[in-house]
Residue frames as a rotation matrix with the C-alpha (Angstrom) as fourth column:
MET 1
-0.478 -0.162 -0.863 148.86
0.717 -0.640 -0.277 43.66
-0.507 -0.751 0.422 262.58
SER 2
0.577 0.761 0.297 146.67
0.809 -0.485 -0.331 46.69
-0.108 0.431 -0.896 261.93
ASP 3
0.114 -0.495 0.862 147.69
0.520 -0.709 -0.476 50.06
0.847 0.502 0.176 260.75
PRO 4
-0.666 -0.364 -0.651 149.11
0.746 -0.308 -0.591 52.43
0.015 -0.879 0.476 263.34
LEU 5
0.439 0.858 -0.266 146.65
0.889 -0.458 -0.009 54.94
-0.129 -0.233 -0.964 264.84
PRO 6
-0.077 -0.442 0.894 147.20
0.554 -0.764 -0.330 58.58
0.829 0.470 0.304 263.70
VAL 7
0.299 0.063 -0.952 148.24
0.941 -0.183 0.283 60.89
-0.157 -0.981 -0.114 266.48
LEU 8
0.346 -0.169 0.923 148.41
0.268 -0.925 -0.270 64.65
0.899 0.340 -0.274 266.73
VAL 9
-0.029 -0.499 -0.866 150.76
0.998 0.040 -0.056 66.16
0.062 -0.866 0.497 269.29
VAL 10
0.435 0.327 0.839 149.89
0.323 -0.926 0.194 69.58
0.841 0.187 -0.509 270.69
ASP 11
0.474 -0.344 -0.811 152.27
0.801 -0.215 0.559 71.58
-0.367 -0.914 0.173 272.96
ASP 12
0.986 -0.102 0.130 153.74
-0.040 -0.911 -0.410 75.03
0.160 0.399 -0.903 272.85
GLN 13
0.369 -0.905 0.211 157.16
-0.720 -0.135 0.681 73.76
-0.588 -0.403 -0.701 273.94
ALA 14
0.508 -0.231 -0.830 159.11
-0.760 0.334 -0.558 72.22
0.406 0.914 -0.005 271.17
PRO 15
-0.577 -0.816 0.028 161.28
-0.752 0.518 -0.406 70.13
0.317 -0.256 -0.913 273.47
PHE 16
-0.465 0.477 0.746 158.20
-0.409 0.631 -0.659 68.37
-0.785 -0.612 -0.098 274.84
ARG 17
0.657 0.580 -0.481 156.78
-0.691 0.209 -0.692 67.84
-0.301 0.787 0.538 271.33
SER 18
-0.029 -0.763 -0.646 160.11
-0.803 0.402 -0.439 66.14
0.595 0.506 -0.625 270.52
ALA 19
-0.802 -0.235 0.549 159.81
-0.556 0.630 -0.542 63.94
-0.218 -0.740 -0.636 273.61
MET 20
0.186 0.932 0.310 156.22
-0.490 0.362 -0.793 62.94
-0.851 -0.004 0.524 272.63
LYS 21
0.590 0.030 -0.806 157.41
-0.796 0.190 -0.575 62.17
0.136 0.981 0.136 269.14
ALA 22
-0.484 -0.870 -0.094 160.17
-0.807 0.486 -0.336 59.94
0.338 -0.087 -0.937 270.65
VAL 23
-0.565 0.371 0.737 157.76
-0.450 0.610 -0.653 58.01
-0.691 -0.700 -0.177 272.59
LEU 24
0.556 0.819 -0.146 155.49
-0.560 0.239 -0.794 57.45
-0.615 0.522 0.591 269.62
ARG 25
0.163 -0.568 -0.806 158.44
-0.887 0.274 -0.372 56.15
0.432 0.776 -0.460 267.55
ARG 26
-0.848 -0.445 0.289 158.85
-0.529 0.744 -0.408 53.37
-0.033 -0.499 -0.866 270.22
THR 27
-0.223 0.781 0.583 155.36
-0.278 0.522 -0.806 52.07
-0.934 -0.342 0.101 269.53
ASP 28
-0.958 0.003 0.288 153.95
0.263 0.417 0.870 50.08
-0.118 0.909 -0.400 266.72
GLU 29
-0.226 0.971 -0.074 150.34
0.909 0.184 -0.374 51.14
-0.349 -0.152 -0.925 267.64
PHE 30
0.643 0.391 -0.659 150.68
0.333 -0.917 -0.219 54.90
-0.690 -0.078 -0.720 267.13
GLU 31
-0.156 -0.669 0.727 151.94
0.988 -0.114 0.107 57.07
0.011 0.735 0.678 264.33
LEU 32
-0.306 0.002 -0.952 152.62
0.293 -0.951 -0.096 60.83
-0.906 -0.309 0.290 264.42
VAL 33
0.062 0.347 0.936 150.65
0.997 0.014 -0.071 62.63
-0.038 0.938 -0.345 261.70
GLY 34
0.202 -0.038 0.979 151.19
0.298 -0.950 -0.098 66.22
0.933 0.311 -0.180 262.89
GLU 35
-0.280 -0.257 -0.925 152.14
0.955 -0.173 -0.241 68.63
-0.098 -0.951 0.294 265.64
ALA 36
0.400 0.488 0.775 150.69
0.435 -0.846 0.308 71.94
0.807 0.214 -0.551 266.77
ALA 37
-0.699 -0.710 -0.081 151.95
0.464 -0.364 -0.807 74.63
0.544 -0.602 0.585 269.05
ASN 38
-0.900 0.413 0.140 148.63
-0.371 -0.557 -0.743 75.79
-0.229 -0.721 0.654 270.24
GLY 39
-0.339 0.830 0.442 144.83
0.270 0.536 -0.799 75.00
-0.901 -0.151 -0.406 270.38
VAL 40
0.351 0.486 -0.800 144.02
-0.611 -0.528 -0.589 77.07
-0.709 0.696 0.112 267.24
GLU 41
-0.351 -0.596 -0.722 146.51
-0.934 0.276 0.227 75.07
0.064 0.755 -0.653 265.18
ALA 42
-0.886 0.071 0.459 145.29
-0.102 0.935 -0.341 71.75
-0.453 -0.349 -0.821 266.75
VAL 43
0.093 0.992 0.082 141.64
-0.006 0.083 -0.997 72.43
-0.996 0.092 0.013 265.77
ALA 44
0.431 0.062 -0.900 142.61
-0.831 -0.362 -0.423 73.32
-0.352 0.930 -0.104 262.16
MET 45
-0.588 -0.761 -0.275 145.03
-0.806 0.580 0.120 70.37
0.068 0.292 -0.954 261.88
ALA 46
-0.635 0.342 0.692 142.52
-0.156 0.821 -0.549 67.86
-0.756 -0.457 -0.468 263.15
ASP 47
0.503 0.822 -0.266 140.10
-0.365 -0.077 -0.928 68.77
-0.783 0.564 0.261 260.27
GLU 48
0.381 -0.430 -0.818 142.88
-0.921 -0.102 -0.375 68.04
0.078 0.897 -0.435 257.83
LEU 49
-0.505 -0.843 -0.184 144.68
-0.781 0.537 -0.319 65.08
0.368 -0.017 -0.930 259.47
HIS 50
0.479 0.829 -0.288 141.82
-0.588 0.547 0.596 63.15
0.652 -0.116 0.750 261.11
PRO 51
-0.695 -0.719 -0.002 143.82
-0.452 0.439 -0.777 61.86
0.559 -0.539 -0.630 264.14
VAL 52
0.284 0.768 -0.574 142.16
0.191 0.541 0.819 59.32
0.939 -0.342 0.007 266.48
LEU 53
0.524 -0.138 -0.841 144.33
0.851 0.119 0.511 60.38
0.030 -0.983 0.180 269.33
ILE 54
0.407 -0.346 0.846 145.44
0.067 -0.912 -0.405 63.82
0.911 0.221 -0.348 270.34
LEU 55
0.006 -0.525 -0.851 148.07
0.992 0.108 -0.060 64.40
0.123 -0.844 0.522 273.10
MET 56
0.300 0.308 0.903 147.18
0.431 -0.888 0.160 67.92
0.851 0.342 -0.399 274.23
ASP 57
-0.778 -0.524 -0.346 149.01
0.564 -0.340 -0.753 70.24
0.277 -0.781 0.560 276.65
ILE 58
0.204 0.868 -0.452 146.74
0.974 -0.225 0.007 72.34
-0.096 -0.442 -0.892 278.86
ASN 59
0.522 -0.022 -0.852 148.54
0.253 -0.951 0.179 75.68
-0.814 -0.309 -0.491 279.09
MET 60
-0.377 -0.532 0.758 149.25
0.910 -0.061 0.410 77.20
-0.172 0.844 0.507 275.64
PRO 61
-0.676 0.098 -0.730 148.87
-0.084 -0.995 -0.056 80.66
-0.732 0.024 0.681 274.07
GLU 62
-0.841 0.385 -0.379 146.09
-0.499 -0.282 0.820 81.64
0.209 0.879 0.429 271.76
MET 63
0.414 0.910 0.001 143.82
-0.736 0.334 0.589 78.82
0.536 -0.244 0.808 272.85
ASN 64
-0.418 -0.585 0.695 144.54
-0.878 0.458 -0.142 76.48
-0.235 -0.669 -0.705 275.74
GLY 65
-0.905 -0.132 -0.405 144.13
-0.288 0.891 0.351 72.80
0.315 0.434 -0.844 275.64
ILE 66
-0.675 0.734 0.073 140.92
0.316 0.377 -0.871 72.73
-0.667 -0.565 -0.486 277.57
GLU 67
0.135 0.722 -0.678 139.04
-0.489 -0.547 -0.680 74.96
-0.862 0.423 0.279 275.01
ALA 68
-0.425 -0.347 -0.836 140.71
-0.905 0.188 0.382 73.19
0.025 0.919 -0.394 272.12
THR 69
-0.994 0.102 0.048 139.52
0.092 0.980 -0.176 69.82
-0.065 -0.171 -0.983 273.54
ARG 70
-0.281 0.953 -0.110 136.02
0.078 -0.092 -0.993 71.12
-0.957 -0.287 -0.048 273.89
GLN 71
0.188 0.350 -0.918 135.98
-0.810 -0.472 -0.347 72.21
-0.555 0.809 0.195 270.26
LEU 72
-0.649 -0.501 -0.573 137.71
-0.740 0.591 0.321 69.07
0.177 0.633 -0.754 268.88
VAL 73
-0.934 0.293 0.203 135.47
0.187 0.887 -0.423 66.72
-0.304 -0.357 -0.883 270.72
SER 74
0.027 0.948 -0.319 132.33
-0.146 -0.312 -0.939 68.62
-0.989 0.071 0.130 269.57
GLN 75
0.248 0.038 -0.968 133.49
-0.940 -0.233 -0.250 68.56
-0.235 0.972 -0.022 265.94
HIS 76
-0.153 -0.362 -0.919 135.03
-0.571 0.791 -0.217 65.02
0.806 0.492 -0.328 266.07
PRO 77
0.530 0.525 0.666 133.16
-0.826 0.142 0.545 62.96
0.192 -0.839 0.509 268.77
ASP 78
0.956 -0.169 -0.241 135.31
0.168 0.985 -0.025 59.84
0.242 -0.016 0.970 268.12
VAL 79
0.161 -0.960 0.230 138.62
-0.131 -0.252 -0.959 61.58
0.978 0.124 -0.166 268.77
VAL 80
0.690 -0.032 -0.723 140.41
0.688 0.338 0.642 60.65
0.224 -0.941 0.255 272.04
VAL 81
0.327 -0.565 0.757 142.10
-0.284 -0.823 -0.492 63.60
0.902 -0.054 -0.429 273.75
ILE 82
0.449 -0.303 -0.840 144.60
0.869 0.366 0.333 62.90
0.206 -0.880 0.428 276.48
LEU 83
0.887 -0.119 0.446 145.49
-0.182 -0.978 0.100 66.11
0.425 -0.170 -0.889 278.28
CYS 84
0.379 -0.827 -0.417 149.12
0.845 0.492 -0.208 66.44
0.377 -0.273 0.885 279.35
SER 85
0.560 -0.231 0.795 150.70
-0.290 -0.954 -0.073 68.85
0.776 -0.190 -0.602 281.77
THR 86
-0.531 -0.816 -0.228 152.79
0.059 0.233 -0.971 69.14
0.845 -0.529 -0.075 284.88
TYR 87
-0.041 0.594 0.803 149.85
-0.897 -0.376 0.232 69.50
0.439 -0.711 0.549 287.25
GLU 88
-0.980 -0.050 0.194 149.42
-0.146 0.841 -0.521 66.95
-0.137 -0.539 -0.831 289.97
ALA 89
-0.639 0.768 0.033 146.08
0.481 0.366 0.797 65.29
0.600 0.525 -0.604 289.31
GLY 90
-0.019 0.671 -0.741 144.45
0.991 -0.084 -0.101 66.98
-0.130 -0.737 -0.663 292.38
ASP 91
-0.231 -0.192 -0.954 145.48
0.290 -0.949 0.120 70.38
-0.929 -0.249 0.275 291.16
LEU 92
-0.675 0.095 0.732 143.97
0.738 0.051 0.673 70.19
0.026 0.994 -0.104 287.67
PRO 93
-0.866 0.496 -0.069 141.76
-0.499 -0.866 0.036 73.11
-0.042 0.066 0.997 286.60
PRO 94
-0.381 0.802 0.460 138.10
-0.132 0.445 -0.886 72.22
-0.915 -0.398 -0.064 287.24
GLU 95
0.293 0.538 -0.790 137.26
-0.838 -0.253 -0.483 72.78
-0.460 0.804 0.377 283.59
VAL 96
-0.739 -0.579 -0.345 139.27
-0.672 0.674 0.308 69.62
0.054 0.459 -0.887 282.69
ALA 97
-0.765 0.396 0.507 136.34
0.059 0.828 -0.558 67.51
-0.641 -0.397 -0.657 283.89
THR 98
0.297 0.947 -0.125 133.98
0.117 -0.166 -0.979 69.05
-0.948 0.276 -0.160 281.40
SER 99
-0.191 -0.570 -0.799 136.39
-0.674 -0.516 0.529 69.34
-0.714 0.640 -0.285 278.49
GLY 100
0.808 0.503 -0.308 135.64
-0.579 0.576 -0.577 66.04
-0.113 0.645 0.756 276.88
ALA 101
-0.220 -0.947 -0.234 139.17
-0.869 0.300 -0.395 64.72
0.444 0.116 -0.889 277.38
ARG 102
0.567 0.417 -0.710 139.32
-0.180 0.904 0.388 60.97
0.804 -0.092 0.588 278.18
ALA 103
0.612 -0.505 -0.609 142.43
0.786 0.474 0.397 61.11
0.088 -0.721 0.687 280.42
TYR 104
0.847 -0.491 0.205 145.08
-0.504 -0.863 0.017 63.20
0.169 -0.117 -0.979 282.02
LEU 105
0.648 -0.733 -0.207 148.76
0.695 0.681 -0.232 62.36
0.311 0.006 0.951 281.88
ASN 106
0.793 -0.517 -0.323 151.32
-0.196 -0.717 0.668 64.16
-0.577 -0.467 -0.670 284.00
LYS 107
0.746 -0.502 -0.437 154.22
-0.562 -0.123 -0.818 64.81
0.357 0.856 -0.374 281.52
GLU 108
-0.163 -0.853 0.495 156.68
-0.976 0.213 0.046 63.15
-0.145 -0.476 -0.868 283.97
HIS 109
-0.084 0.218 0.972 154.89
-0.327 0.916 -0.233 59.85
-0.941 -0.338 -0.006 283.36
LEU 110
0.618 0.387 -0.684 154.93
-0.728 -0.047 -0.684 59.90
-0.297 0.921 0.253 279.61
GLY 111
-0.560 -0.797 0.225 156.12
-0.598 0.578 0.556 56.72
-0.573 0.177 -0.800 278.09
ALA 112
-0.657 0.281 -0.700 155.19
-0.586 0.393 0.708 54.09
0.474 0.875 -0.094 275.57
ASP 113
-0.744 0.388 -0.544 153.67
0.516 0.851 -0.100 51.70
0.424 -0.355 -0.833 278.14
MET 114
-0.626 0.565 -0.538 151.67
0.292 -0.470 -0.833 54.47
-0.723 -0.678 0.129 279.80
LEU 115
-0.520 0.436 -0.734 150.31
-0.794 -0.564 0.228 55.66
-0.315 0.701 0.640 276.45
ARG 116
-0.717 0.271 -0.642 149.32
-0.175 0.821 0.543 52.06
0.675 0.502 -0.541 275.61
ARG 117
-0.749 0.426 -0.508 147.59
0.663 0.456 -0.594 51.68
-0.021 -0.782 -0.623 278.94
LEU 118
-0.558 0.577 -0.597 145.62
-0.176 -0.785 -0.594 54.93
-0.811 -0.226 0.540 278.58
TRP 119
-0.588 0.373 -0.718 144.58
-0.791 -0.079 0.607 53.97
0.170 0.925 0.341 275.07
ALA 120
-0.774 0.259 -0.578 143.42
0.180 0.965 0.191 50.54
0.608 0.044 -0.793 276.25
GLU 121
-0.593 0.533 -0.604 141.38
0.759 0.119 -0.641 52.09
-0.270 -0.838 -0.475 279.06
ARG 122
-0.997 0.073 0.014 139.84
-0.064 -0.939 0.338 54.95
0.038 0.336 0.941 276.94
ASP 123
-0.333 0.941 -0.066 136.31
-0.411 -0.082 0.908 53.48
0.848 0.330 0.414 276.87
THR 124
-0.714 -0.026 -0.700 136.16
0.495 0.689 -0.530 52.30
0.496 -0.725 -0.479 280.42
GLY 125
0.417 0.876 0.242 133.80
0.525 -0.450 0.723 55.14
0.742 -0.175 -0.648 281.21
GLY 126
0.888 -0.093 -0.450 135.04
0.364 -0.454 0.813 58.10
-0.280 -0.886 -0.369 283.16
PHE 127
0.721 -0.680 0.132 138.10
-0.483 -0.631 -0.607 60.22
0.496 0.374 -0.784 283.21
ILE 128
0.753 -0.540 -0.375 141.39
0.621 0.772 0.134 58.50
0.217 -0.334 0.917 283.71
SER 129
0.783 -0.537 0.313 144.26
-0.573 -0.819 0.031 60.20
0.240 -0.204 -0.949 285.49
ALA 130
0.770 -0.609 -0.191 147.84
0.591 0.793 -0.144 58.85
0.239 -0.002 0.971 285.30
């Protein structure tokens, strides 16, 4: 078995960060390496922690997830960002499409199996919405 993939969790709501951490603990493929409460923290932490996967909330103070994703993907082209929020897929802000994120996950669908699926489909070309 290979080493677990380092994951950074970014959300301004502590209860949801806790839920994400619980999901990650139920997987062998992923390992939490850090958590941030906004985009500014996420950009700084990614430089230090080198995650391969970032689970990113969209609406946060200081720097939202869309802008943080743009910066992260620009600075770390190999990082996979999955945007997470409560939007229905059809109601996503238009900037999501140009952010560099690989996928969108409605927070209600967060689970170990869904995370595995999105990771497996990350290189299929195009934006994945779940």
